[in-house]
C-alpha positions in Angstrom: -9.9 10.4 -5.4 -7.0 8.0 -4.0 -6.7 6.4 -0.8 -4.6 7.9 1.2 -2.3 5.8 1.9 -1.6 4.6 -1.5 1.9 5.3 -2.8 1.5 7.8 -6.1 3.1 6.4 -9.0 5.4 9.3 -11.3 7.0 8.9 -14.1 9.8 11.3 -15.5 10.2 12.1 -19.1 13.7 13.1 -20.7 12.1 16.4 -21.1 12.2 17.1 -17.5 8.4 16.6 -17.5 6.6 14.7 -15.0 3.2 12.5 -15.1 1.3 11.2 -11.9 0.5 7.9 -13.4 -1.8 7.6 -10.2 -4.3 10.4 -11.2 -3.7 10.5 -14.8 -2.1 14.2 -15.2 1.0 16.2 -15.6 2.9 17.2 -12.5 5.7 19.7 -11.5 8.6 19.2 -9.3 6.8 21.4 -6.9 3.4 19.7 -7.4 5.5 16.3 -6.1 7.0 18.5 -3.2 3.5 19.5 -2.4 2.5 16.0 -2.4 5.2 15.0 0.1 4.4 17.9 2.3 0.9 17.1 2.5 1.8 13.7 3.3 1.9 11.3 0.4 4.5 9.0 -0.2 5.4 9.0 -3.9 7.2 6.4 -6.3 9.4 8.4 -9.4 10.5 6.0 -12.2 12.2 6.9 -15.2 10.0 6.4 -18.2 12.5 5.2 -20.7 13.9 2.3 -18.5 11.2 1.9 -15.5 14.3 2.0 -13.3 13.4 3.4 -9.6 14.5 7.1 -9.7 12.8 8.7 -6.4 16.0 8.5 -4.4 17.4 11.0 -7.1 14.3 13.6 -7.1 13.9 13.9 -3.3 17.4 14.6 -3.2 16.9 17.2 -6.0 14.1 18.4 -4.2 16.0 19.0 -1.2 18.7 20.5 -2.9 16.5 23.3 -4.8 13.4 23.4 -2.4 14.5 22.9 1.2 18.3 23.0 1.1 18.3 24.5 4.6 17.5 20.5 5.8 20.5 19.2 4.5 22.3 21.0 7.6 20.9 18.8 9.4 23.6 16.0 8.5 27.2 16.7 9.8 29.5 17.0 7.1 31.1 13.9 8.1 28.2 11.7 7.5 27.9 13.3 3.9 31.6 12.4 3.2 31.0 9.0 4.5 28.0 8.7 2.3 30.4 9.7 -0.7 33.2 7.6 0.4 31.4 4.4 1.5 30.3 1.1 -0.8 27.0 1.7 -1.6 25.6 -1.4 -0.2 27.5 -1.1 3.3 26.2 2.6 3.5 22.7 1.7 2.6 23.0 -1.3 5.7 24.2 1.0 7.8 21.9 3.7 7.4 19.1 1.3 7.6 20.0 -0.1 10.9 20.7 3.8 12.1 17.9 5.4 11.0 15.2 2.5 10.6 13.6 2.6 13.9 13.4 6.5 14.3 12.0 6.5 11.0 9.1 3.7 12.1 8.5 6.3 15.1 8.0 9.2 13.2 5.7 7.2 10.8 3.6 6.3 13.7 3.8 9.5 15.6 2.0 11.1 12.2 -0.5 8.2 12.5 -1.2 8.3 16.4 -1.7 12.0 15.8 -4.1 11.7 12.6 -6.2 9.4 14.7 -5.8 12.0 17.9 -7.4 14.7 15.3 -9.8 11.9 13.8 -10.9 11.6 17.5 -11.3 15.5 18.3 -13.5 16.0 15.0 -15.5 13.1 16.0 -15.9 14.8 19.6 -14.0 12.3 21.4 -11.1 14.2 22.9 -8.3 12.3 24.4 -5.8 14.9 25.9 -2.6 15.6 24.7 -1.1 13.7 27.5 -2.3 11.1 26.1 -1.0 11.5 23.0 2.5 12.2 24.5 2.0 9.1 26.6 2.2 7.2 23.2 4.6 8.6 21.8 7.0 7.8 24.6 5.6 4.4 24.8 6.7 3.8 21.1 10.3 5.7 22.0 10.5 3.0 24.3 9.5 0.0 22.4 11.5 0.7 19.7 14.6 1.3 22.0 13.8 -2.7 23.1 13.5 -3.7 19.7 9.9 -4.2 19.4 8.0 -3.7 16.6 7.9 0.3 15.1 4.5 2.0 15.9 2.2 1.7 19.2 -1.4 1.2 20.1 -1.6 3.4 22.9 -5.3 3.5 24.4 -6.9 6.4 26.6 -7.0 4.2 29.9 -3.0 3.3 29.7 -1.1 4.4 32.1 1.7 6.9 31.2 5.6 6.4 31.1 7.0 5.4 34.3 9.9 7.6 35.4 12.4 4.5 34.6 11.1 4.2 31.0 11.5 8.3 30.6 15.5 7.4 32.2 16.1 4.2 29.9 14.9 6.4 26.5 17.6 9.3 27.9 20.2 6.7 28.2 19.2 5.7 24.5 19.8 9.2 23.2 22.7 9.3 25.0 24.1 6.2 23.3 23.0 7.2 20.0 24.9 10.7 20.8 27.9 8.9 21.9 27.6 6.6 18.7 27.7 10.0 16.3 30.5 11.2 18.6 32.8 8.3 17.4 32.1 7.9 14.3 33.1 11.8 13.2 36.3 11.1 15.4 37.1 8.2 13.9 36.1 10.0 9.8 38.5 13.0 11.4 41.2 10.2 12.3 41.2 8.7 9.1 41.5 12.0 7.4 44.6 13.3 8.7 
């Protein structure tokens, strides 16, 4: 059995077959999809040249198995992705989405910890978990490391922290609106 945090190494062969090198077995694209749904990370390489094709395969999975999720991206973002220089776009995407991805990852880890504690009979209230999430959002907005170490005896977030979070969300919405307007202006 592999460690739950281990990245599953998968090779893709020219015949469109996938081989899970971590667990020494052939897998299908559906198996890869299921691994990801179960919280596992994968790294997929081309068997011929060793090139990392993880993003290509994940995009294929989205297109074939989770197409409605693509609606989350406004068409202006998709247009921008097609038109932009790859390195510039990557830098922008990492700056924009990086803090949020860290929060999602931290949330999942915190939730897993919450469930493990509950299974051991060490019950925390859902408010303890929610308070930890609010602290993570607040710290991410202030440039603190992603993740959080909320303990049951910590105070829940103050109203000022909640207001700061609301201000940050409004600021992000404004930035997205400006980006969309700029793209529309350039198209005209």
